[in-house]
N, C-alpha and C positions, 0 to 999 in steps of 0.2 A: 760619682756623676754621669749621666745618663748617658746611655749609647744612640748615637743619634741615626737616626733613621729613614730611607728611601722608600716612598713608595713606586711602587709601576704602574704603569698603565700597558697593559699586551694588547698589541697593536694585531698580532698573527693572524686571525681571523677575520679581517677588513683589509685594514691600510697595508699589511705585511704581502698577502696576496694580492692586492689590487696593486702593489708598484710592479712584481716581482712578474706576475702570474697572468696579471688584466684580468683580474676579481675572475676566474673560471673556477675556484675551489667548490664543486654541488656540497648539495645537503648532507650525502651521505660520509662523507669527510667530515666536515664538522661533528656532524654525532657521534663520528668515532674518537672524536678529542675529548668529548666533553665532561665523560667519568673523570679522565686524568685533571683539565682544567679542575672542577670540583675541589683537588683537592692543594693547588697552589697557592693557593694565597696571595694572589691579585687583587691590589686593592679595584683597577677597574680592568673590564675586559671588554675593548672596542671589537662588536662583531656588528653593526650594521653602519647604515647612512650613505654614505659618499657616493662610492658607484653601485653598491652592493644593492638597489632595489632596482635598478636599470637595467644592471649585466644578470642577475639570475634569473630575471624573467626573460630578458635578450636573448641570452647563451646558453643558459639553462633549463628553461621549460619550468623554472619554480617558484614558488611566491614567495617573497620577500618577509612576509607577515607571518608565515609558516617558519622560515628561518626565526624571525626573532619568538613566536612565543616558544620554538624547540628550545632553543638557549635559554628562555628565563627557566623554563620549567626546571631544568636541569642545576642551573647554576642561584637560583633563586636564596639568599642569607648567605650566599659563599663570595662573590665579588659582586658589585656592582657594575650592570651594563651601561653603557656607551653611543653614540652614537654623532656620526656628523651632521650638522645642520648647515647648508650657506644662507642660513639670513633670511630675508627676504624669497630665497630663490629655491630655499627648501631642498627639495633631493633631486629639483628638476633643471631648467636650463632658461628661467625665466622668472619674474616675478610676481607672484603672487598677492593676492590683499589677505587682511586679519583674517578674517573668517577661514576662508583655506588655512594659512598656519596652525590656527586653533585646532580646527578639525584633526589634521594630518597628527599634531601635539600630545593629541588627546589619545589620539588611538594607540599612538608610539606605547605611553605610558600606560596605557589599560594594557597591553599585549607583554610589557615587564621593564620594560627602558625604565632606567634610573638618570644616568646625566646625559646632557643633549650638549655638544660643543660647539656653539653656534660662533660664526664667523660671518665675515661679508666680504668677498672678493675683493673689493674696492677701501675697505678698513673706516665705510662708510658707517658711522656710530648709528643716524637714523634706520639702517636697514636692519640692524640687529636689536633695536627699543624694545619691540614687540614680543619677539620669538624672549628674548630674558624674561620679559612681563609675564609671558602665556606659560613659558615651562615651570617658571616658580610658582605661579597660581593654581598650576596643575599637579603641584606634586612632586614635580621632577627637578633635579639640582641642574642650575644653567651654567656652563663654563664655559665662561668668553674669553674667544681666541682672536688674536692679531695675529695678523699675516706680515710677516717680516717678509720684507724686497729690498732690495740695494737700489743708491740712484744708479743711473746709467752712465756707461765708460764715458768720457766728452773730451774732445779739443777746451780747450780754454776759451772765454769768452774773450775775441779781441774787439781793442778798444778799437775807436774811429782817429779820425785824423788828427782833429780837433783836441779827443781827451790826449794823444799822444805828446801836440804837440804843451798840453798844460802837465806833461809830465807823469800820464796815468800806463799804471803799465796794464797787459793782458791778466786776464784776473780765470780764478774757478767759478765755474757755474754752482747755482746756492743749492747748499745740500738739502734734498727737502726730507730722506730718513737717517733723521737720528736718533739718537738714544731716547732723545727727548719726547720726538712724535709718538715711538712704540707706547714709552711709558705713561702719553697722556694719554691715548687710546684705552690704554687698562686700566686707569683709573675712572675714566670716564665709564667702564663698564661694569665698573665696582659698583658703582653710585648707583646706577641702575639695577643694580639687584645679584651680579654675576658671584658664584659665591666659589668661582676656579674661574681664574687667570692663567691660558694658555698662550707661550711665544710658540706662532705656529709656521715653524720655517718649512714649509712643504717641497722649495727646490733647493734645500742642505745649502744658503750659502751663508749661516752664520757662522764666521771667523771663530777662532777659539777666542779673540779678545772681544769680541764682537758679544758673544754667547756670555764673557766674565760681566762686563759692562749692562749689559742690558738686563739680565738677574738679577744681577746684585741691585741693578737701579728698583726693578720690581718688588723686591724682598721690601727696600726701604718703604716703596710707594704705597703698597696695599697691603691690607690685613688678611687677606685668605691666601686660599694654598698657592704656590706658582707651578707650571707646568711646565714643560721644555718638549716642543716637537720639533725632529727633524731627520733627516734622511741622509747617508751617504753618498750619493750620487757622486757630487762634485770631490770629495774628498775630505772634507770637514767631517763630518758626523761624531763619528767616536771621537773625536779629541773634544770637540765644542761638548756632545753630552757628559764628558769627564769635568770639564773647566763649569759647566750647573753647575754637577753635584758641589764641586770643592767651591762655589757661589753661593749654597744655600737652598738649592731648587729643591722642592720639597716634592713633585713626581717627575718621574722621566720617565717618557715611551719610547717602548722596546721594543722587538719581535724575537722572538725565539730561534736558533740557532739558523737554519736551514731557511726560515723564511728572514734574515736578518741580511743586512750589508748591502751594497751596492745600490741599487735606487730604492731601498726601503730602510728603515731605520737601524740603528745600531744592535747589533745583536744582546742579547741579554746577560750570557755567560760571560762577554770582556768586561762589561759595566760590571758584573757580579766578582771579577777578579781585580778592578780597581779599588770596588767600595770595600771589600774584606782587606785589604794592604792599609787600605785608609779608617779603617775602623767602625765603618760601617755598616749597617744593618742592611740587609735590603729585604724589606719583607714581601719575600715569596719562597716559599718550599722548593728549594733547586733538585730536591730528590722527585716529587711530581715534577717539573720540569723536564730531570733526564725521559721521563714514561713520557712525555710528552716529544719531546726532541726524535725519539726515537720514531713516531709515528707518524713524524711531516721528513722526515727523512725517504719513507714509500711514499707519502703523497706525493711530496714535491715529485718523484720517478711517473707518478702519475699525470703531473702537468707538464710532461715534456715539450708538447706543442706548444706551449705557450710562455715555455723557458727559455731565456736569452741567455742560459749560463747550462743548458743541459746536460747531466752527467759531468759537470764540473762544478762539484759542491764543497763546501767549503771542508778541512779537516774536519775529524772527528771527533770531538772534545769534549769533557766532561770535568767541568769546575771542583768537583767532592773529589773525584778518584784519581784523576790525571795530574801527573808534575810533569811542570814545563821547562825543557832546555834551560839552564841558569843562562845563557843567552839573551830566552826570552822575557825567562822571567825579569830579568833587568833592565827591559825596554819599558814596560810597565810599569818600574821603579822610575823608569829618563824622563817619561810622559808626567809622571804624577810630578814630579820635582819639577818640568819644565814650567808647569802649570801654574804651581806655587810661587815661579819667578816671573811669568807673563812672558815664558818664551815661546813666541808662537810658532816660529820654523821651527825648533826641535820637538816642541809638543807632536805637530803636525809628522814628522819625520817618524818618530818614535811608534808613534800611530798606525803611520803607515807599514812600516815592517813589520807590527802584531797582525795587519790584517792581511799584510803580501806570506807569512806564515801560515797563516791559517788558510792561505787561499781563498779569500775573499776579493772582491772585484778591485781592480785596482783604479784610481780617482777616474772618472771621465772627463775630460777635458773638453770635447763637444757641448755637455751637458753645462759644464761650469762657464763656458765661455755665454752661452744661449742663454742661462740662466734661466731654468724650465725646472719644474718639479718633476723628480721619478715616474710619477706614475703618470705624469702627462708625456712624459719619455716611454713609458712601455706602450702607451695605448697609440699613441703615434705609431709603432713599430706595428704593433699588432694590426689598428686600423689601413696602413697601407700595404699591410701584408696579403691584410683581406681584397682589397684594390687591386693588390701584385702592380704597385705602384712603389715598389723602393727602394726603387732609384731615386724619387723626389726626395727623402730624409734627409740627407744632410742638407740639401738648398735652404729645404724648409727651416732647418733649425737655426741656422745662419740666419736667416729670415728672419725670426721670430724677435729679437731684441728692437727691433725697428719699426715691427706692428705693435710693438708694447708701447714706444714711444708717441710714436702716431696718435697710438688712441685714448694718452693723456695719463703715460706711464703708471700702468695700473700693475696688481702685483699680478700672479701666474699660479691662479688656486682655481678648480671647477667654481664657477662653471666659466672662468675669463682665461683660465689656459687650454681649455678647449675650441672657446673663441676663436684666441688668438693661435693658437696650433692650428685651428682650421684655415685660418685667413691666411695664417705665411705659407700654408701647401696652393691655396690657389693664387697667393702672390707668384710664388714659386712659378708654377704651372702659366699663370701671365707671362711671367720673362721668359719663361721656355717659349713662348709664343710668338715672342716679340709683340705682346699686349703692352698697354700703357699700365701701370702699379694698380692696382684695384679695380681696372675692368672687371673681376669677381669679387662679388662680397656675398658674403650670408649673410642672412637676416637679421642674425644674434648681432654678429658685429656693428652693423646699420644700427641697432638697438644699443647699441653700447655707446656708439659717438654719439647718437643722439642725446642720451642723458639718461634711460630710461632703467637702466641699472644703479642708476646713482651718481653720485660726486665722485670725481675721478682724482687722484694725490695731484694732478697738474693739471689746469685746464687743456681743452682743447682747443687747437686752433681751430678760429672759425670758419677760416679757408678750406682745412682739410675735412672739418664738418660736414661743409657745404658739398663738399666733393662726393663723399658719403652719404647723404643723407637728403641732399638735393636742398638745405636750407641752411644757414647758419647759426638759428638760435639753439639753443640745448634745452629741450625740452625733457621735464619730468615723465615715465610714469604713472599715462593714469590708470586710477584703480577704478572709477566708474566707469572706463571700455576694457575691464575684464567681462569675458565670454566662459562662463562654466561646459566645458564640453557639453554635449548628447551622451546620453544614455542611450542607444540605440533598440530594437527591439529586434528577434530573429525568426520568422513570422513561421520559419520552415518548424520549429519547436514552440506552435503557440505561443508567440509573441513574447516569450521571454525575453527580459532585460541583459543586455550584455553585462553589466555589470549587477551584480546579485545581491549585496550587501555594501554596509559604509565601508569599509577597506578595499574596496572592488571600489568601487565609484573614486575612492581618494588616491587609487593606483591610475584608472581613467583619467583624472584630473591633472596629475603634476605629468603622468608619461604617455599621452594618450597611443604616442605610435608604434609604444612597446606592450603596451598594456593591451591594444583591444585585440592584437592576434592571442595574446596569453587567454585573453579572458577568453578569447571562441573560441580557443583547446578547450579549456573546462567546462565550456557549457556541451562543447560535441560530446565531450567523454561522460557527463552528466547522464545524457538523452541517447547515450553507446547506438549514437546514430554513424554511418561514415562516410553520407551523402556528402556533405561540405567537403570530406578530405577527399572522397576519391574524385568530385570535381576539377579538383585541384591537381589533382595528379594526372588526371587523363592530360593525355598529348592536346595541346590548344591547338586547334587548323591554324595553319599561319597566311596568314596575312598575306595577298599577292601586294607586292609593291612597284610603282610604276620604275623604268628606269629612273636616275636620277640626273636632273640636268638643271638644276636651278642651285641655288646659295644653299649650304647645310648647315646648320644649328649644332656644334656635337659638346657630347658632354665635356665641362673641363676636369669633372675629375669621377672617377667609377663611383657609384652609391643606387640607391633604391628610389624609383619613381614612385612618390606619391600623389599627387594628381595630374590629370592635365586638363586645362582649362582651355584649349583651340579643339577644333576640328576644322577638316580639308575645305576650303572656300575663305575660313574666316580673315576679314582684316582689320591689323593693326594696327595702334598708333606706336610711336616710342616710346617704349617704359609700360606698357601693358605687356603682364605677366601668363607668361605662355605654358607655363609648368612649376611643379616645387618635385626636388629631389632631396631625398636625405644622402648624406654625407660625414662621416667620421662624427655622427650622431647630431650635425648640424643642419637645420633645413635651408636650402635654398633655392631662389625664387629664379629662373630664368626668366630673363623680359628680352620683351624683341628692343634692339639695339638702334632701327629706325621704322618709319610705317612698313608693315612689309603683309602679304597677304600666302597665308598659308596653301603651301601643295601636297603636303604630307605632312605626316605625325608617324614616328616609326615606333611609339612606346607608347605604354600604357600604366594604367597605376598597379602596383605591387611588382613591376618587373627592375632587374635588378640588371645594369647597365656599367661598362668599363671604362674605362677616360678614351674621350675622343669616338665612344659611341655616334651615332645620327639619333639626333634628336626631333628636329623637323625642316621639312624643307620648304623654301620660302618660293614662291614663283620668280 
């Protein structure tokens, strides 16, 4: 009888560092790992997509294309390389027309990408249709990901007086996110051409019993390989991954030891111990993994400023050479036995005890109750820390379920996780200031509620849509309204274009606010000129402001000013935009709440402001 095998998709260099260290691992550390990865034998390495294109430019001043090329050069012929695409949103935060999708996918595949995991944050099949077709047509492997989420915790629906007279009792709300819901989405993706189906549990909310029922259902319903992706944040990840293995999953997403657990996916080494006991061959060279693990420990030390558990690492462990204490070894056996018996509580207790022994983080109850992804949580922490507004975190986290319900019960995965997270922070600020809910809204939240991101799992209340967008009518994204960002020229360098080739044009198109300064630095370097840099470094003459005597509009949240649309003396009507600023990667319009005349403007484009900083004064 042939030995059963389990393929591994290693997430360490993408989702692992994104979930635990806010995507701050530089290229030099990637290069340091690649020689060892050549021999590791992983089926797939996830190295790109998600937050990587944005973050490596924004925080590391590195080229995302160069990262993909450098990994491909070393790993070609050894492991497939995968990236994460947000379907019609690609790697950005808004929908794009088909020609933009095609240009980006072609460039990615030409630069060495093999597998594109395609998902839609709303599980709207129409939003992944073109991506699956394009990836297949361009010679890639389309991996269709169904985003897992749960029904909200809610009270039973109360009956009316007349229903009670007829003897009817209160009933539970209709369940939306049933096993059939996820399986039907997967079957449709396979029909469209997906060559892999992934159950993508970005928030780690799949319990062991749901993992058993959904994975076994997927295996029965589709013919292509089934992959399971989860996170450990709420405490289900390890047990649910084991349950997926017990129910025949073909591919499992894991991280290597020091980049695993907590808000990331489970550690490969723990899965290896389970599989060894089950007689399942893990398709990975664990001796090469041991060498990667040693490097990762040192790399993690260098990421301490972004590490929520700096210097509080998992206990060193090599499953090839270390002997487990008898009582810990017994916990692995107990977890397997409980899984086979569908004893979920016993399975969780055993897995939590294993994680505690190895010093992996305990379940995060706040994240569990707020139902958020690990990457979203670590990103919110990093962003609020940068904005010096850490005290808002708990209030914002507790408001996430409300924002999610109001917006149509959407799953939380980029970009909806960022949109909902940013709006939850705005809502917390509104309440702290005594303002009505949703006084402050991001442009992306308005677009989401309007319908521009696609169909939500549950219809948005028309009155809520009117509150947010000004109209109760749902409106799809209008592809015809898409305008390609301009590629400006730089006069002092002889009118050379800011983006010098196709790949840079795509960065400018998808992430203009991040790509513009990134590309400007590249042109400065090429022309060996410090004119712009010196001008930026030179102390600006401080504008003398008059004493404040009128009403002042202050920044609801710290961020960077993108544009200022008004000047002293301008008369504005209610709803007119005064300025646009970026906070937590979301663009926010600041509009006049009534007819006003501008007396003073305190900010200018490019300026970073803190929460409550004065922006404009009215007459």
